[in-house]
C-alpha positions in Angstrom: 0.0 0.0 0.0 1.4 3.4 -1.0 0.8 6.0 1.7 2.7 8.7 -0.2 1.5 9.8 -3.6 3.4 8.0 -6.3 4.3 11.3 -8.0 6.0 12.5 -4.8 7.7 9.2 -3.8 11.1 10.0 -5.4 11.2 13.4 -3.6 10.1 11.7 -0.3 12.8 9.0 -0.5 15.5 11.6 -1.3 14.3 13.7 1.6 14.3 10.7 4.0 18.1 10.5 4.1 18.8 14.2 4.8 17.0 16.3 7.4 17.8 18.3 10.5 18.1 17.5 14.2 17.4 20.1 16.9 21.0 21.2 16.5 20.5 21.5 12.7 22.9 18.6 11.9 21.5 16.4 9.0 20.0 13.1 10.2 17.3 10.6 9.2 14.0 12.3 9.8 10.9 11.0 11.5 7.6 11.1 9.6 4.4 10.8 11.5 0.8 10.4 10.3 -1.2 13.7 10.3 -4.7 13.9 9.0 -6.6 17.0 7.9 -10.4 17.2 7.5 -12.1 20.1 5.9 -15.6 20.4 7.4 -18.8 22.4 7.0 -21.6 22.7 9.7 -25.0 21.2 9.1 -28.4 22.7 9.7 -27.4 25.9 11.5 -25.0 24.0 13.8 -21.9 25.9 15.0 -18.7 25.4 16.8 -20.4 25.2 20.2 -22.3 22.1 19.0 -19.1 20.5 17.8 -17.2 21.2 21.0 -20.1 19.9 23.1 -18.9 16.3 22.1 -15.2 16.8 22.7 -15.3 15.7 26.4 -16.9 12.4 25.4 -14.3 12.1 22.6 -11.5 12.7 25.1 -13.0 10.1 27.4 -12.9 7.6 24.6 -9.3 8.3 23.8 -8.4 8.1 27.5 -9.6 4.5 27.4 -7.1 3.9 24.6 -4.3 6.1 25.8 -1.7 3.4 24.8 -2.3 4.7 21.2 -1.7 8.4 21.4 -3.6 10.8 19.2 -3.6 14.6 19.5 -6.2 16.9 18.0 -6.7 20.6 17.0 -9.7 22.5 15.6 -8.6 25.0 12.9 -10.6 28.1 12.2 -9.9 30.0 9.0 -8.6 33.6 9.6 -7.0 34.8 6.4 -8.0 32.9 3.2 -9.8 33.4 -0.1 -13.2 31.8 0.0 -13.1 31.0 -3.7 -10.1 28.7 -3.1 -10.9 27.5 0.5 -14.5 27.7 1.6 -14.9 25.2 4.4 -16.1 26.3 7.8 -13.4 24.7 9.9 -10.6 22.1 9.8 -9.6 19.2 12.0 -6.0 18.3 12.5 -5.1 15.0 14.1 -1.7 13.4 14.6 -0.3 10.3 16.2 3.2 9.6 17.3 3.6 6.5 15.0 1.8 4.9 12.0 1.1 1.8 14.1 -0.7 3.8 16.8 -2.6 5.8 14.2 -3.9 2.5 12.7 -4.8 1.1 16.1 -6.7 4.1 17.4 -8.7 4.1 14.2 -9.5 0.4 14.6 -10.8 1.2 18.1 -12.8 4.2 16.8 -14.4 2.3 14.0 -15.3 -0.7 16.1 -16.4 1.0 19.4 -17.3 4.7 18.8 -20.2 4.4 16.3 -22.7 6.3 18.5 -20.2 9.1 19.2 -19.3 9.3 15.6 -23.0 9.7 14.7 -23.2 12.7 17.1 -20.4 14.4 15.3 -22.0 13.6 11.9 -25.2 15.4 12.9 -23.1 18.6 13.5 -20.7 18.6 10.5 -19.8 17.0 7.2 -16.2 16.6 6.1 -16.0 15.7 2.4 -12.3 16.3 2.2 -10.0 14.2 4.4 -6.3 13.8 3.6 -3.5 11.9 5.3 0.0 13.5 5.3 3.5 12.3 6.3 4.6 15.1 8.5 8.0 16.1 9.9 9.4 18.9 11.9 12.0 21.2 10.3 12.0 23.3 13.4 10.0 22.3 16.5 7.9 25.1 18.0 8.6 26.2 21.5 5.0 25.6 22.6 4.1 23.7 25.8 1.3 21.2 26.0 -0.6 23.7 28.2 -0.9 26.2 25.3 -4.4 25.8 24.1 -4.4 28.2 21.1 -2.0 28.9 18.3 -1.6 30.3 14.8 -0.8 28.3 11.6 0.4 29.7 8.3 0.0 27.0 5.5 1.5 27.3 2.0 1.6 24.8 -0.9 5.2 24.5 -2.1 7.1 22.8 -4.9 10.8 22.6 -5.8 11.9 24.7 -8.7 13.5 23.0 -11.7 17.1 21.9 -11.0 16.6 22.0 -7.2 16.7 19.0 -4.9 15.4 18.3 -1.4 19.1 18.1 -0.4 19.4 21.8 -1.5 16.3 22.6 0.6 17.6 20.8 3.7 20.9 22.7 3.5 19.0 26.0 3.2 16.8 24.9 6.1 19.9 24.5 8.3 21.1 28.0 7.5 17.6 29.4 8.1 17.3 27.6 11.4 20.6 29.1 12.5 19.3 32.6 11.6 16.1 32.0 13.6 18.2 30.9 16.6 20.2 34.1 16.3 17.0 36.2 16.7 15.5 33.9 19.4 12.5 33.0 17.2 10.2 30.6 19.0 8.0 29.5 16.1 8.0 26.1 14.4 8.3 24.9 10.8 6.8 21.7 9.6 6.5 19.9 6.2 3.4 17.9 5.3 3.8 15.5 2.4 0.5 14.5 0.9 -0.6 10.9 0.8 -4.0 9.1 1.0 -6.9 11.2 0.0 -4.8 13.9 -1.9 -6.4 15.3 -5.0 -5.6 13.4 -8.2 -4.4 16.7 -9.9 -2.2 17.8 -7.0 0.1 20.6 -8.0 2.4 20.9 -5.0 5.2 18.8 -3.4 4.5 19.6 0.2 2.7 22.0 2.5 5.0 24.3 4.4 3.5 25.1 7.9 4.7 27.9 10.2 3.4 27.7 13.8 3.3 30.5 16.4 1.8 30.2 19.9 -0.3 33.5 19.5 -1.0 36.4 17.2 1.4 38.4 19.4 4.3 36.0 18.7 3.4 35.9 15.0 3.4 39.7 14.9 6.8 40.0 16.6 8.2 37.5 14.1 6.6 39.4 11.2 8.1 42.7 12.4 11.6 41.1 12.1 10.8 39.4 8.8 9.2 42.4 7.1 11.2 45.3 8.6 14.2 43.8 10.3 16.0 42.1 7.5 14.4 38.7 7.7 13.0 38.8 4.2 16.4 39.6 2.7 18.0 36.9 4.7 15.5 34.3 3.6 15.9 35.3 0.0 19.7 35.0 0.2 19.5 31.6 1.9 16.7 30.0 -0.2 17.3 31.7 -3.5 15.4 29.9 -6.3 15.2 26.5 -4.6 11.5 26.4 -3.8 8.3 28.3 -4.8 5.3 28.6 -2.5 1.8 30.1 -2.9 0.3 32.7 -0.7 -0.1 31.4 2.9 -3.5 30.9 4.6 -3.7 31.7 8.3 -5.7 29.5 10.7 -6.4 29.9 14.4 -5.9 26.6 16.2 -7.5 25.3 19.4 -6.0 22.3 20.9 -8.5 19.8 22.3 -6.0 17.0 23.2 -2.2 16.9 23.3 -0.3 13.7 23.9 2.7 14.3 21.7 3.4 13.5 18.1 5.1 16.4 16.3 
């Protein structure tokens, strides 16, 4: 069974032998399963209706805590409705592919009534599984309930390789260390459920713990030389589209990324 899209497999395999540790030294990366659902509310339902079932959902997962699964609700903030029109997103991640499969087995066999409650509130016609890896881990504690995500679709430019990208990432990480940036950088490689006409290699995801932290980082990026530094480091290696911003609300955190 191919988890990663066949068209992206050569890139993925190349990337899998060259990534960065916390000290930015190349190493074999760890890819974990991350699912995204794009959902719309039904029959005048809203987020309060969805969240009313989260305690029961957490109780179910507590009974299967040997198979960790973390979850976030994503609310669109800045986006173009003609491109992305869903009401909210769901982000779920496990610490391993084995645990992801086992917690889904438990959900499908034991949680039918709870699933039906969620189905009365929302429909999620788009659901995609990604292989996710951390380029720079965010300095966010498990107690942080909210956050900000900036998500872009990216592809390598002709003549560039993921080796080139990893080397640039190391330099960019060193720069971010020098300015004490606390945000995270993650890459999501599309797999099961991805569109058949997919036109990107991976999603580049920037994470901040708050709008204040995002704003401070943006000051440095826009007015403090960050943009020029990034351009000098990455050059023409990769091209990304305009980022979408989402506000995130953590509803369960047990590790993963």
